[in-house]
C-alpha positions in Angstrom: -0.2 0.1 -0.3 1.4 3.3 -1.2 1.4 6.0 1.5 -0.3 8.9 0.8 1.4 12.2 -0.3 1.6 14.4 2.8 1.1 18.6 1.5 2.9 20.9 1.3 1.5 23.0 2.6 0.7 20.7 6.1 4.6 19.4 5.8 5.4 23.3 6.4 2.7 24.6 8.5 4.5 23.8 12.0 8.3 25.5 11.6 5.2 28.5 9.0 3.9 28.7 12.6 6.9 28.8 15.0 8.7 31.5 12.6 5.9 33.6 13.2 5.2 32.8 16.6 8.9 34.1 16.8 8.9 36.5 14.5 5.3 38.7 17.0 7.6 38.0 20.2 10.5 40.0 18.3 8.7 42.9 17.3 7.1 42.9 20.3 9.9 43.4 23.3 11.1 45.8 20.4 7.9 47.9 21.4 7.9 47.5 24.1 12.0 48.8 25.5 11.4 51.4 22.1 8.3 53.3 24.3 9.7 53.1 27.3 12.6 54.3 26.3 10.7 57.1 25.4 9.3 57.2 29.3 12.2 58.1 30.8 12.3 61.4 32.6 13.5 64.8 31.5 15.7 66.7 34.7 14.1 70.5 33.3 16.4 73.5 34.9 15.1 76.6 35.8 19.1 78.4 34.8 21.3 76.7 32.3 24.0 76.1 33.2 24.4 77.8 36.2 28.1 80.3 37.0 28.7 80.6 40.6 31.6 83.6 40.9 33.8 84.2 44.5 37.4 85.8 45.5 38.9 82.4 46.8 41.4 85.7 48.9 39.8 83.2 52.3 41.7 79.9 50.4 39.9 77.1 52.7 38.0 79.2 54.2 35.8 80.8 50.6 33.0 79.9 49.1 30.2 81.0 46.8 26.4 79.7 46.3 23.4 79.6 44.1 20.2 79.7 43.8 18.7 76.3 41.0 15.0 74.9 40.5 14.4 72.0 38.5 11.7 68.8 38.6 11.6 66.3 36.3 9.4 65.3 33.3 7.1 63.3 33.8 7.5 64.0 37.3 9.3 60.4 39.4 8.1 59.4 43.0 10.2 57.8 43.9 13.2 59.9 46.1 16.3 60.6 44.3 19.7 61.9 44.7 21.7 65.0 43.8 25.7 63.7 42.4 27.9 66.9 42.0 31.6 66.6 40.2 33.9 69.0 39.7 37.0 69.1 36.9 39.7 69.7 40.1 37.9 67.7 43.2 41.7 68.4 44.0 41.4 71.6 44.6 37.4 73.1 44.1 34.2 71.0 45.8 31.2 71.4 44.9 27.9 70.9 46.9 24.0 71.1 46.8 22.0 71.6 49.6 19.1 70.1 49.6 21.5 66.5 48.2 18.4 64.1 48.3 14.1 64.6 48.1 11.6 61.8 47.9 10.5 63.0 45.0 10.6 65.1 41.9 7.4 67.5 40.0 5.2 68.3 39.0 7.0 71.6 40.8 10.2 72.4 40.8 11.7 71.9 43.6 14.4 74.6 44.5 18.3 74.4 46.0 21.5 75.5 47.4 24.9 75.2 45.3 28.4 75.8 46.8 31.5 75.9 45.4 34.4 75.4 48.6 38.0 76.0 48.2 39.8 72.9 49.8 44.3 74.6 49.2 45.5 78.1 50.0 44.2 81.1 49.2 46.6 81.5 46.0 46.1 77.2 44.2 42.4 78.4 44.4 42.4 80.9 42.2 40.6 79.5 38.6 37.7 78.0 36.3 36.8 75.3 37.2 33.9 72.8 34.9 31.0 70.9 37.5 27.5 69.0 37.1 25.2 67.6 38.7 22.6 65.1 38.4 19.8 63.6 39.1 20.3 59.9 40.8 17.4 57.6 40.7 18.9 54.3 42.5 20.8 53.5 39.4 19.1 55.7 36.2 19.3 59.4 36.3 17.8 62.0 34.4 19.5 63.5 32.0 20.1 66.5 30.8 23.0 66.6 34.1 23.1 70.9 35.2 26.3 71.8 34.0 28.3 74.9 36.2 31.3 76.5 35.6 32.9 77.8 39.1 35.3 81.3 38.4 37.7 82.2 41.5 39.3 85.3 41.0 
């Protein structure tokens, strides 16, 4: 007795269904990543870049401050922390007061940004660059606030 031949559609249908399923999963994953990346909050600073200028004649007791405000869009309902960095951390430090918050947005929050001399007066003079980054855990919300520091 002869075995009936399978039609090509019946023979390849399971393979086509598997391929179609994998393709749909990949398209869905790609779309989910694309939509998730657009939902990452952005930092909005009222003054950007920010300038701090002060006399360093007092050496390690010299400092200068400026105020700025920020918010996150869309708002973030969990705690955030402000991290500072400077171009020459041996000579200058940069701090924010306060530096942590229970949430970010929808309204602006005011902070005081202060630069401090860490060395004697003649060695403190110069121009430095700093930045402030908004962190939530290991996630940052761009853009960073750029701070120019001028010590005379």
